[in-house]
N, C-alpha and C positions, 0 to 999 in steps of 0.2 A: 276819587281814586278808583272806585269800582268801575266807572265808565272808562277810564284810561286802560284799565286791565282788560275790559271787554274789547276795546279797540285793538289793543296789541294782540289779543288772542285771535281776533278775526283776521288781522293782518298776517299772523303766523299761519293760520289755517289756509289762507289764500296762497301764501308762499309754498306751503307743503304740497298743495294740489298742483302747483305749476312745476314743481321740481322734476328734473329729467334724469337724475343720476344720484348715486350714493354721495358724491362730493357735494352736490346741491343740498342734500339732507344734512350733511355735516356743517355746511355754512349756516343753514337755518338754525341748527342747534346752537351754534356759537353766537348767532345774532340775538336770539331770544332767551336762551336758558343758561348761558355761561355766566361766570361771576360778573362780567362787565356787560351782560346782556340787558335787554330792555325790561324784562320782568324784575330782575334784581334792582335795577335803577328805581323802578316804582316802589318796590317793597321797602326801600330805605326810608320812604316817607311814612311808613306805618307808626313810627315812633311819635309822630306829631298828632296821631288820632286819639280819640277817647278810648277807654277800655272796651266799651260796647262796639265801637267802630272797628277796633283792632280785631275783635273776635269774628265779626262779620266778614270784613275785608280779607282778613288773614286766611279764613277758611275758603273764601272764594278764590284767593290767589293760589292756594295749594291745590284746589280742585282743578283749575284750568292748567296748572303746571303739569299735573298728572295726566290730564287729557292730551296736552301737547306731546308729552313723552310717549304716550300710547300711539298717537298719530305718526310721530317721527319713526318709532320702531316698526310700525306696520309698513310704512313706506319704504324704510331701509331694507326690511326683510324681502319685500317685493322686488326691489331693484337687485338685491344680492341673488335671490333665486333666478331672476331673469339672466343676469350676467353669468351665473354658474351654468345654466342650461345652454347658453350660447357657447361657453367655453367647452363644455362636454361635447356639444355637437361638432365644434371645430376640431377637437382633439380626439374624436371618436376612434376607438380601436375596433377593427373588424375581426371579431373572434372566429370568423369562418376561414381566415387565412391560415395557411400551413405554418406551424410554429418552426422556430429555428432550433435545430438539434445541436446539443453540445457534445462534442466528441468525448468519449469516456476511455480512459486508459485501461489496459488489460494486463494481466499478470504475464510476464515473459514465459515463453514455453519451457525454458530450462528451470525456472522457479516452480512452474506447474508440475514438471516431472519430478523434481526434488521432493516437493511436498507430497506427491502421490507415493513415491517410494518410501519416504519416511513413514507415512500413514500405514502402509502395508507392514513394514517391519515392526512398527509399534503394535499392530494387531497380532504379530507373531511373538510378542513379548519383549522386544528390544526397546531400550530407552536411548534418547539422544544425548550424546556427550556435550557437556557445557563448553562454550566457546573457549574459555581459558585453558582447556585441556586439548585444544585442537588448533594451535596458532599457525597462521600462514607463513610467517617468518620464523624459521627454525634454526637450530644449530645442527651441524652435521652429526653430532652425538645422537640426537633423536631421529634425524632423517636417515642416518646410515648405521652408525656404530651399534646402537641398541636393537637394530633390525637385522643384525648379523651379516651386514654387508661388508665384505672385505675391503681393506684399504686400497687395493689395486683394481676394484671393480669399475668397469667403464662408466657406470651411472654417476660416479663421483666427478668425472671429467667436466670441464667447463663447456665441452661440446654437448653435454646432456643436461647439466644442472646450472641454474642461475645462481651465481654467488653474489652476495651483497658486498658493498664497500665498507660496511660497518666494521667487519672483522673477517679474517680469512676463513673462519668456521661458520659464518652465518649464510644461510641459503634461503631462497624461496622454495618451500617444500615441493618435492617432486612427486609425492604421493601423500594421501591422508593417513598412511599407515603409522606415522609417528604418533597419532592420537592414541593408538592402542598401548603404546609404551607409557604415555602420561597417565592413562586410566589405570593400568596395572600397577603403576607406582603409587597411586593414590587410593586404590580400592582393592579389597581382598575378594577372591572368588566366593560365590559365583558372580561372574561378570557377563553381561549380555547387552552390548551397546552398539550403536551405529554413530558415525561421525561424518556428516556431510560437509563439503567445503571445496574451495578452489585450489588448484594445483598448477604448477608451472614447470614446463620442460622445454629445452632448447630444441624444438622440432622445426622441420621445414613445413610450412603451412600448405596444406592441400585439401582435397575434398574429404579426407578421412581424419586429418590430424591438425591440431592447432597448438601453439605454444602456451595457451592458457585454456584450461578446461575445468570440468567439475567431476569430483568423485564422491562416492559414499563408501566409507570404510565400515566393515562389520567385524565384531569380535564376540566370541562366545567361549568362556572358560568356565569349566566345572568338572566334577568327577565324572568319569566314564563317557566323555564326549568322543564320538567316532566320526570317521569320514562319512559314514552312512547318514549321521545327523546333518552334516554339512550338505550333502546332496539333497536330502529331504527338504531342508529349509530353502535352498536355492531353487529347487524345482517348484516348490509351492509359491515362492516369490514370483517366478516367471509366469506361472498360471494365473496368479492374481493380478499381475501387472498388465498382461496382454489380454486378460478376460477369457481366453481359451488356451488349450494346450498348444504349444508351438514346438516344432522340432528343435531340440537342443542336443549338444554333445559336450562331454567333459574330455578334454585333451590333457594328457600328461604334460606338465610343464616344470619350470624351476623358478622359485623365488627364494632368496636367501633366508627369509624369515618364516618360511613354511616348509614342512617336509612330512608327507608328500605334498606336491603342488599340482594344481590343475588350472586350466583355462576353460571357460564356459563360452561356447559359441551358440548363437541363435540364427536360424535360417534367415537369410536376407529377404526382407519383405518386398524390396523393390523388384527383384527378379525371381522370387520363389525358388531360390537355390540353383538357378540356371547360369548365373554369373553375370555381373555388371561392373561398372567402374566403382560403384560404392563399395562393393565387397571384393574388388580387385580380381573378379572373375572366379572367385572360390565358391560362391553361393552361400557363404557363412560370414557373419560378423561377430568378432569377439566382443563380449559385453562386460566380462569381469575375469579377474584372477582370484584364486582361492587356494586353500590348503589347510593342513593342520599346523598349529603354531609350533615352530621349531623349539626343541627342548632348551637350546641355548638362549632363546629369547625369554622363555619362562624363567630360567635360572637367573638371567640378568636383572629381572625385576623382583626377585625374591620369592617366586612361586615354585613349589616343589613339583617337577614333572612326573615324579613317581606317584603323586597323589592326584594331580590335576592334569587335564589335557584340554585342548580347545581348538577351535577352527577360526580362521580369519578370511575375509574376502574384501575385495575392492572393486567397485563397478563404475563405469563411465556413464555419467548422466546424459551427455550428448549422444553417445551411441544408443542408449536405450530410447531417448526421444526420437532419434532418427528412425529407429526400427518401428516405433509405434505409429508415427505420423507420416511414414514414407518420405522422409527428407533425405535427399541424396547428396547434400553438401554441408559439412559441419560449419562452413564459413557463414552460412545464412543466419546462424544464431547471433553472430557478432557484427553484422553489417548494418543493423538498425534500419532495415528497409521496412517501412510501414506496411507495404503490400504483403510482406511475409508475416509480420507480427500480428496484424489485425485478423489473421485466420484462426488465431487461438483464443477462444472465449473461456 
């Protein structure tokens, strides 16, 4: 039996040396070392040997089995390494080639401008109104009535305001000023807040106007607030926003919810005050309306105007962005032209 085992061992070694691939190695393992392989067939005869012969032959059989396993593994590893090297060579990646760039999205310029304005006012002590107190879909009670807007005011006409079909008194807000009413109804002075958001007006679209745009409302109510405080805050905002002092002017104006009222103009950056289509030849662009909160508005929300006073302002985000980045047409913000949007990082 020992001789038979030697012959099978020598035959297996010869087959291993002749093997040309991993599949050949697998076949040799099956032929010699599997349950039905030649070595196991011989080992079945061990039961007929004497105890002494079993110890000798059994040890010999185990030894050559281990030797064959080692030979098969070495040959298998050699073939595997060879095949892997060939595959790596074939699928080789040239790391010197220029990589493929993945386009990255950028924050929209209006969002950038809004974030910048909000940050400036937060640094001036203002907090941002929570969204629940600044809804885009409003009732005319908050959009007009509580802002001291008369029933016959032209702003209430469908030619100026979008009315929803939900009910006759539901509108898409025409200004963010309604947020100040919600805040004053839910918070006692001192109040120092800003409310950014989208607004809607039935405008003819041109280089300066759109029927959908963005505003930021500001409100400061406390004891002894004056128009001088209003001018100081807005001038400081303009200085911080543009980085340097820019020519500005406060023009007397009228808003139903402020008294006295004013509009703030900034010199047109496109023409440096000489006049162009963006500023309609005036050399100035209006950026915000402002004024002292009307006493009727304060009384309407339960704030005593003999104790408290305040100022409010509302600014157009598009106008401020146009001035800062020398954009001469408001429609560029909404056309989704990548050539325009990719300029803002």
